[in-house]
C-alpha positions, 0 to 999 in steps of 0.5 A: 207716179205710183210705183208697184214693185213685185218680187218673186221667185224666178220663172215667169215667161215674158208673156206672163210678165206682160199679163201681170203688169197689165192686170196689176196696172188695171186693178190699181187704176180702178181701185184708186181712180188714177190714170193707168198711164201713170202707174209704173210696175216692176217685177224683180225675179229672185233666185229661189235660193235667195228666199227664206220663209220662217227662218228656212231657205227655200233653195 
C-alpha cells in the first residue's frame, strides 16, 4: 500500500483536494505500475504561521 503525504499551507477547496488526490494517484500509478486502487493520499493543511523557509517564518 503506497502512501503519499502532502503537507501544504491551508487554503485548498474541497474540489481542489479531490482533483489533487486524483491527479497524484494517477501519476503514481502510471509511473510505478501499481494499481491506483491501492494508492493512499493524505493532504495535511498547515496554517501559514506554522511554516518557515530559510530560517524565517512565513506567517
